[in-house]
N, C-alpha and C positions, 0 to 999 in steps of 0.2 A: 542428848535433847528430844522431846517426845514430839512427834508427829501428829500435825493437826491440820484439819482443812480449813482455809479461810479466805476469804474475797479480797481481791487488790483493784483499783481503780487506776489506771493508767492511760496517758495522753501519748499519741505518737503519731508522727507523719508518715503516710508513705503514696506513692504513685499507683494509683488504681486504674487502670485501663479497662474503662467502660466499653460496651459494644459499640455504642455511640461514638466515642473517641477513635476506636480503632477503623469504625467506618470512615469517620473524618480524614483518619492519616490515608487509608485506601484511595479516597477521592482524590487526594494531589497527586498520585502517580497514574491515575487514570488516563487512557488516552480519550481523545472526542468522541470516538467511537463506542467505547467502553462506559463512558460517561452517559453518552446518549441513552443507550441500553439500559444503565442502571436507574436512569430518571423516569424511563418509560414503564419499569418494572414497579417503581415505587408509587407512580400514577395509578397504574392498574390495581395494585392492593390498598393504595389510600383514596378514600372518597372524597377526601378534603383538598387534594392536589389537582391542579391542572397546570396545562402549557398555554403561557401568555398569547402566541400565535392565535390559537384557535379562537380565543377571545378577541382579539383585534380584530380580526376579520369579520365575525359576526357583529360584532358591537357598532362597525361603521354602517351596515344597515340596520339596525335594530331601531326599536322606537326610543323616543326619550324615556330615561328613567323616570319612574315616580318617585314624588318627594320623599325623604328619608332614607333611600337608597344611597350608599356610600359609592364613591368613584372608584375606579379601578386603581389598586395601588401599583408602585413600582414593580420593577422586574424581579426583584429578589423576594416579596413576602406583601403580605397585605390582604385586605378582604377584595371579594370579587362579587359580581351579579351572577344571578341563576338564570341560566338560558332557558327559554321555553321551548316547547315541541314543536310549536306553529312557527316561531321564528327560524328554528334550524330547516324545517319542513319548506319554508319559503326560499331559504337559499340553495336547497341541496334537491333540485328536482331531477330524481333518478328515473324517470320513464324511459323507455326504450326508445319512444318518439323525441326525447329530448337528445339521447345519446346519437342514435342514427334518424336523420330527418328522413321524410318519406318521398323519397325520390324515386319516380317510376325507373330511372335505368340504373340506380341501385339495386332496387327490386328483382330486376330481371338478370342482373349479375348474380343475387343471390340464391336464385332459382325458385321454383313454385312451391317446394315444400318448405323451405325455409322461409320463404316470404309470407305463407299461410299461418306458420307458428309465430312468426314476429308480429303479424297483424293481430292474431287472436291474444297475444300476450300484453298488446300495448293500449287495451282499454278503449275508450271511445276515440281514442286518436286524435284526442285535443291539441296537440302539438303543432309546431309549423309543419305545413305539408308543401312538397314543392319548392321547398326554398333553395336546393341545389347547393349546400354548403358541404355537403359530405363530399370526400374525395377520395376514392379508394387507394389511392397512392399513401394516404396516412395511415393505413393498417400493414403493418410489417409482418411478415411471414417469420416463424420459427428461424433460427440460426440452423445452418447444416452443420451437422458434426462430422468428424472425420468416419465414425463409424458408420453414419449414415452413406456418406459419400462411398465409402468402400462396399457398403451393402448393394447398392445401386450398380456398381461394377460386378460384383459377384453374379448377380442374376443375369448377367449378359456373359460372362466368361464361363461359367459351368454349364452343363446340360444334365450333369448326373447330380441326383439329390443327396448322395454321401458326399461328393465333394463340395458340395454347397454347405453343407454342416460342416466340414472341417474347415472351409473358409471362414464361414462366420465364426467358429472357435478361433481360430487365428485372429479374427477382428477384435474378438474380445478381449484380445492379451497385448491389445496396442497401446502403448501409454501416448501422452499428450502429444509428443515430439514425432510422432509417427512409427517408433521403433516397436518390434515385435518383441516383448519381454519374455514369452512362455518359454515354457520347456518341451522341446519336439518330442521327446521320449513319454514325458507325462500327459501331454495332449493325446499321442497315439493310444497310449494304456488306456485312458478315460473314453476315448471313441471307441475302443477295439479294433482298431485298424494297425497296419504296421506304419513303422517311422518313415518307409519310402513313400507310401502315400502321402503322409504329412507334409514329406518336403516336396513332393511333385507339385501338391495345391499352392505352398507356400510360394515354389519358383514363378508359378502364374499369378499370385497376387502381387508379386514384386514388380510387377507388368504394369500395376496398376497405376493412375495419376493420383497425387502429384508422385513424379519420379523421386524414388528413394525411400516410400513408405515400406511398410514390412521388412526393412533391414534389421540385423539383429545387432549391429556395432556401428559406429561411425565409418569403417572403410568400407563395410559391405554398402552402408547409406551413398558414399560419395561414389562407389563403382557403380551403381545401379542408376545413378544420374549421368555419369559417363558412358554407360551403354546405352542410356537412352539418347544421348547426343552422338553416339556413333565415334566417341574418343576413348575408347578404353582399347588402347593399342598395348602392346608389351612393355613399352618405356612407361605409360601411365599406371599399368598395372603394378609395376615394379615401385612406383612411387606411392602408389595408395598401401601398398604391404608394407611400408616403411616409414607410415605417419611419425613414429616415435623420433626418427633422424630429422623430419621436418620441424617437430615440435623445438628441437635443439639447435636449428639452423645450420644442420652439417650439411652445406650445400657439395664439398667436396665428396662424400662418400655416396651421397645421392646421385651425383653425375656419373660414378662409376659403375653403381648399380643399375642405373637406368640405361647407361651406355650412350649419353647425350654430352653436348657440349653445353657450355655456361648460357649462352643463348636460348637454347632450344627448353633447358630447364627452368629459366624464367618464364617462358611461355606457359610451360606447365603449371608453374606456380600460380600464375594469373588465371588460368583455367580452374584451378582448384579452388581459387578464392571467389570465382562466381557461382559456385554450387552452394546449396541449400542444407547445412548440416542438421536442421531440423524442419523437416518440410510438412510434418504435422500440424505445426503452430500456426498453420494459415486458417485452419478449421476452429482453433480456437475460440470458444467463447467468453472466457473470462475477462474481463476489463480491468486494467491497473486502476486502484484506486486511488484518487486524487489527494494528494495532501492537503489537509486545511490545518493553516497555521493558526496557532493560538494567539499570536502577539504581532502585530504590525508596525514597524519602525519606517517613522517617514523624515525627511529634512525639515525642520522649522525655518520660518523666516527670518529668526534670529542667529541662524547657523548653527543651532543646537540639533537635538532628534526629538522628535514625537513618539513617545511610546503609549501603544493603544491596545486593549484587548480586541479581538475580532469577535465582533458578535454572533457569527455564524457557528463558532466555537463552544460558545456560552449557551448551555440550556437554560430558558428562562421559564420558572414557574410559579404559580399563585397559590395561595392558602386562602381557599374560600371561608372565610369566617362567618360569613351570613348564613351559606347553608348548614354551617357548625350550629349558630344559634338557633336557626328555626327548627332543626332536628333535636336538638337538645331540650328544646321548650315543648316538645311533643312525645319525648321519651321518658317511659316509667320505669323500665327496669334497669337496675343498678348495672348488670352486666352489658348492656347496651350503652350506658354512660361512661364506663371505663373504657369502652372501646372506643367510643368518639373522642373521649378525652387524651387517649394512648395515640390516637390517629392525628389529633391537632399537635401533641407535643413532637412528633416524628416529622409533622409537614413543617413547624417551625424549626426545627433541628435540620432538616434537608436545606431551607432556604438560607440559613445563617451558615452552613458548611460551603455552599455554593458561593456565598458573598465573600466568606473567608479566603476559599480557593483561589477567586478570581481574583482577590487585593494580593494575594501572596505571590501568583504567576506574575502581576504585573511589578511587583516589589524587585522580586529576583531578575526579572527580563531588563528592568530599568538599570538595574546595577550593571547587568550584563555589558550593555549599549554604553555605560559611562566607562567601563574597563577597556572596551574594544572600541574605542570611537576612532582610533588610526584604522583598524580593518575597514570599518565603514566608509572611512575618507578615502582610502589608498589601496585596499585590496589586501590578500590573504598575506602577502611578504610583510605586511606590518600588522600581522596577529600577535597579541600578545602572549606568555603564557599565564596560565590562570587555573587554581584551583577553587574546588568549592569552598573550602575554610576561609579564603580570602573574601569570596561573597558573602558567606554566613558573618563573618565579622563585622563587613561592612553595612548590612542590612539588620542586625541583631538577631539573627536567628540561627537554630543548631544546623551543624551540617548535614544531618540526616535529612531535615525539611528540605534543604535547598537540593539535595540528592533526588528526592522524591518529586520534587518540582519540576526539575529539568529531565527527567525521564519521558521520551516519548513526546515532549513538545516541540513545536517549531515555531520559528521566528521567520517572518515576511521583511526582507532587508532590500534596500535599494540594489544589494548584488546577489540576490536570490533567495531562495528558502532554505535555511538551515536548521538543523535541530539543535537544540540548547546545547546539548553536550558538546558539539563541535566547537564550541569557544572555551571549552575547557581543555586545556592541552599543558604538556608537559613541557619543561624548560632544558633548554642545553645551554650551558656556560658559555661565556664569552671568551674569545681568546685573550682579549685585552681586559681593561676595567670597565666596559661600558656593561647595559643590561643585558640580561639573558634572551635567549631566541625563542620563540616557540618552535615546537616541533613539526607542527604543520606548516609553518613558514619555511623551515628549512627544507621539508620533503617537496614543499612547489618548488623551492631553489634547485634541488637536485632535480628535479622532472624539467625544469626549463634549461639546465646545462644539458641535458642528454638529447633534449630536441634540437637545441641547436649546434650539435658535434657534426663534423664533416666525416663520409665513409674513410679518408685518408689520417684523420686525427680524431678517432673515437676514445672517450675519456674512460680510464679505468677507473675502480673505485679508490685505489691510492691518488688518481690526480685529482677525482672529486674533493677528497680529502684536503689536499692542498690547496686547492681554489678556495674552499670555504675557510680554510685555516686564514687566508689571505684577507677573507671579508671578513673576520673577526667572529668566525664560528667555530668553536671547540668542539669537535666530533671524531668519534674513532671510527675506523674502517668498518669493523663490524656491524655498526649503527648504521653508515652508508649504506652497506648490502642489505641489511635489514628494511631499510626505508624503500631500497629498489625493488625489493622483492615484493613489500605489500602493495607495490603499485604495477606489479606485474611486468616489470621490465627487466628484459634478459641481462645476462652479462656482458661485458665489453667483447668478448670473443665473439657471441651469438648476434649482438648489434653488428659488430664489424663484417660478418659473411654477409647478413641480410642487405646492409648499406651497400655494399660492393655489387651484391646481385642487381638490386634495384638501379644502380648507377650504370651499371654494364645495359641493363635494359634501357635505358634511356638515350644511351649512346647511337 
């Protein structure tokens, strides 16, 4: 057969992942903070996008729009008005007179030099003068860090400049909880001094406030605080030197090592509990981020549940079609027209993607609420076993879509704020013919049994298995041990020692 080149026309179907489709998928699994950052970046690079909050604020005081201007569109897309520079300047008076009222008492506190600079830079001083609205208490100083606090004490503790240099180097090695994590030999070599000199400086630094900073480990941190309280006697020294036995609740061995009876050991343990293992955290400037729930669930008047999206977790953007039309009419260059057309396409895509993301989250959350109605009514003991496939089949979506939607999303319920993934738990078979049990509900039941036990009747893992079997939960001993350890609950032997010690202290 002769070989020859020829053309063939074929039709086939294939799934093509366009960049926009891939971005839409990423939007589903973004957290609130990540989504806000992404939208801000899109607004920065796309002149046709803007936030609705900014326009709502200015439009409340702006003059009435002229005939022919369209009304503001809804939150997810549409046209918008163009804001003039004059209307913005009317709302945002950024003169220093507006920021700091011209109050004589305030000027005296600022000092003559700063007051002169303030007056010279504030123009004609047309702002309100003598209003007395300014309060110096509203101006907050920067938070003092641990290194700043240690640096102030170094200035008074060391007269020699070399010792101060070593002390500042040791301060740089402090971590956020106040421990000195540097290597003594490395610091000595870097500064060209002996290790003994570094240790002498470190010993003085360990007397600084708060007690416990500059320690190199937990035992030394506790020892420094006990020395500060004048409680570091030989018995307490033996206890601090054997913290691993304390972690295992091996009180019998500790009594022998410390040479004390049970009552004295209980007093020593109480003293240890009053110490701070992280003294440096008092100067931590970091603040915990508040979780912004994506979905809010509230009881309805008819006994059902109302599921709504949290507007604070949904960035609202507008597509400025009026600006696009005006600029396009004045643009003659084809490259600029192509750029504007691409910006309009990307802006419309973003609004549609945000709308679809919101609808998908609401649909998944509504199905979770329907499946976990008993949990919302009666608590964690009634949490049902649930998996992604069950929800995906119920709402007609792919399992991977549900997985992306539930990642790093939170739901506000009458029982608290929960991550959507919290409602998806594995099933534990029933001992009889009843329904399966949620692993989270079983874990909560194990915690409850341990909290109710008495010092003379501490439950072993086998005893917990027997109780759960009688309650219709088919569970193995190793599973009970795994759940117990995941909740940081010690074994029955360790719990018995601790409960007896606490009971003896209460007598």
